[in-house]
C-alpha atoms as one frame of an Amber mdcrd trajectory, in Angstrom:
protein
 110.325 111.049 107.252 108.704 109.963 103.899 105.369 108.523 104.511 103.198
 106.659 102.097  99.671 106.983 102.716  97.548 104.112 101.278  94.113 104.970
 101.245  93.149 108.726 101.406  89.865 108.873 102.902  88.859 110.474 106.362
  91.709 108.580 108.321  94.459 108.600 105.724  93.637 112.050 104.496  93.596
 113.739 107.914  96.959 111.921 109.028  98.556 112.926 105.904  97.631 116.531
 106.156  98.854 116.643 109.913 102.177 115.031 109.007 102.656 117.263 106.072
 102.074 120.181 108.518 104.627 118.605 110.886 107.171 118.722 108.020 107.203
 115.055 106.866 107.046 114.147 103.150 103.748 112.760 102.554 102.742 110.678
  99.338  98.977 110.347  99.365  97.856 107.444  97.162  94.626 105.825  95.587
  93.720 104.016  92.454  92.832 107.473  91.178  95.590 109.972  92.120  94.266
 112.592  89.978  91.267 112.932  92.444  93.559 113.901  95.342  94.848 117.216
  94.022  92.379 119.174  96.392  93.869 117.178  99.396  97.428 117.760  98.327
  96.847 121.522  98.019  95.066 121.502 101.509  97.992 119.519 102.930 100.756
 121.887 101.662 104.335 121.191 102.552 106.016 118.241 101.004 102.737 116.423
 100.012 102.034 114.917  96.679  99.507 112.396  95.043 100.723 109.220  93.477
  99.337 105.884  92.490  99.594 103.082  95.124 102.057 101.462  92.853 104.204
 104.431  93.033 103.810 104.860  96.702 105.225 101.421  97.251 108.173 102.123
  94.790 108.972 105.514  96.583 110.993 103.662  99.333 109.275 105.373 102.087
 110.307 105.126 105.727 106.755 103.936 106.749 103.578 103.135 104.999 100.018
 103.637 106.807  97.277 101.380 105.720  94.187 103.370 105.696  92.006 101.722
 103.030  89.289  99.138 103.519  90.386  96.010 105.240  89.367  93.781 102.290
  92.220  95.281 100.334  94.866  93.890 102.521  95.376  90.509 100.523  95.602
  92.002  97.175  97.866  94.808  98.319 100.127  92.569 100.180 100.644  90.128
  97.166 100.791  93.072  94.361 103.727  95.001  96.353 105.332  92.232  98.134
 108.711  93.195  96.629 108.481  96.779  97.671 107.736  96.894 101.370 110.350
  94.376 102.849 111.881  95.591 105.987 109.806  98.711 105.794 107.365  99.753
 108.815 103.875  99.269 108.043 101.308 100.904 110.380  97.933  99.303 110.206
  94.988 101.752 110.693  92.431  99.306 109.177  89.611  97.559 110.829  87.670
  94.482 109.517  83.988  95.450 109.288  82.121  92.303 107.824  79.342  94.508
 106.381  81.709  96.372 104.359  84.585  93.882 103.699  82.618  90.703 103.466
  83.419  87.248 104.351  87.117  87.598 104.805  86.629  90.129 107.483  84.090
  87.859 109.319  86.636  85.168 109.283  89.367  87.257 110.726  87.077  88.206
 113.528  86.099  84.754 114.087  89.503  83.548 114.156  92.242  82.815 116.802
  94.334  85.745 115.601  93.413  89.541 115.807  93.299  91.858 112.961  96.645
  93.335 113.293  98.247  89.640 113.310  96.494  89.002 110.062  97.875  92.053
 108.496 101.461  91.196 109.944 101.061  87.693 108.424  99.949  89.083 105.010
 102.728  91.752 104.879 105.224  89.228 106.190 108.448  90.834 105.300 107.496
  94.185 106.577 107.633  95.554 110.412 104.029  95.882 111.404 102.494  98.159
 113.912  98.934  98.958 114.722  97.640 102.472 115.365  94.831 105.150 114.487
  92.147 102.409 114.081  90.492 103.310 117.308  90.077 107.125 116.893  87.073
 108.838 115.465  87.833 110.510 112.188  86.494 113.873 113.520  88.758 113.623
 116.573  91.910 112.828 114.480  90.955 115.901 112.271  90.098 118.312 115.068
  92.193 117.510 118.039  95.799 117.296 116.576  98.570 119.512 117.610  97.200
 120.357 121.156  99.470 121.432 123.912  96.933 120.536 126.675  94.105 118.316
 127.046  95.711 115.822 124.448  93.870 112.844 123.236  95.818 109.503 123.686
  96.191 107.247 120.552  97.034 103.545 121.550  99.541 101.682 119.459 101.241
  98.205 119.199 104.249  97.068 117.462 106.229  93.985 116.246 109.490  95.235
 116.959 111.619  98.086 118.267 111.875 100.045 114.915 108.242  99.850 114.235
 107.531 100.725 117.867 109.724 104.019 117.788 108.530 105.082 114.365 104.901
 104.717 115.125 105.450 106.495 118.695 107.143 109.513 116.811 104.445 109.755
 114.214 101.723 109.813 116.795 103.505 112.489 118.888 104.607 114.677 116.010
 100.790 115.489 115.375 100.197 116.404 119.019  98.647 113.268 120.509  99.930
 111.148 123.414 101.142 107.813 122.324 100.121 104.852 124.683 101.879 101.535
 124.087  99.503  98.631 124.272 102.128  95.782 123.810 103.004  93.535 120.859
 100.584  92.714 118.037  99.215  89.893 120.310  97.764  92.345 122.582  95.698
  94.363 120.102  92.531  92.463 120.553  91.207  95.295 122.767  91.801  97.629
 119.777  89.714  95.658 117.490  85.995  97.046 116.690  83.601  96.597 119.441
  86.240  95.839 121.990  87.536  97.561 125.225  89.394 100.530 123.689  87.823
 100.878 120.129  86.302 104.152 119.576  87.333 105.771 122.881  88.763 109.261
 122.936  90.411 109.895 126.156  93.520 111.296 127.843  96.626 109.323 128.382
  95.618 108.370 132.159  92.101 107.427 131.485  93.292 105.437 128.485  95.967
 103.668 130.439  93.389 102.869 133.266  91.019 101.371 130.783  93.670  99.209
 129.276  94.679  97.929 132.630  91.371  97.316 134.078
C-alpha cells in the first residue's frame, strides 16, 4: 500500500517507520520535508520525504493525519481536490491548550472529534485510529507475536474499516473495532479508552463495560 503520513512527529514518524518495515511505500510529509532525511534513512524500505502538497498529489491508498488537530481546517480546504474517495485515518486529538479555541469548541459540541474530521474531509472515507496509544508504546511494542497491544479503531464505511484493520495488524498490533465514527467518543482525550495500553480481551471488556 502507498501511505501518506501527514505530520511526522512521534506518532506519524513511528507509524511510518513500522509500515516501511512491513513493506509499504511510505511518504513522510511536513512543511519542511528536508528536515525528515534522518527519519527516512531510519525507516529504510520504500520511504521518502515529500511536502504535504506532494503527499496529497501522490494518489496514496491511505492518508494518516498525525499533525496537530488545529491544522485540520486548513488541510481539508487546501487539498480538497486530492483526497476524494481516499481513506483518511485520523490519529489527531483536540487539545485546547495546544490547538486553541477550535479544539475547545469541538470538545464542547454534540459531535466527537472524528465526526468533525469526517465533516471537514467530506469527500474522503474517514477512519479513526492510533490516537489513543502512547507514542512510546507505539514505538516499542510493534511486531510482537505474543502479548500484543490492542489498537481501537472506528470507520465510516467498509473500505476504510478494512484498510485501517490491515494497517494496524501489519505492524503487529491487534485491531479492535469500536464501531462507526459516532462511537468514537470513548477514544477522545480523557474518555474511557484514551491512553489505555492493554491486550484485546481487556480492551474489549473495557469498551463493553
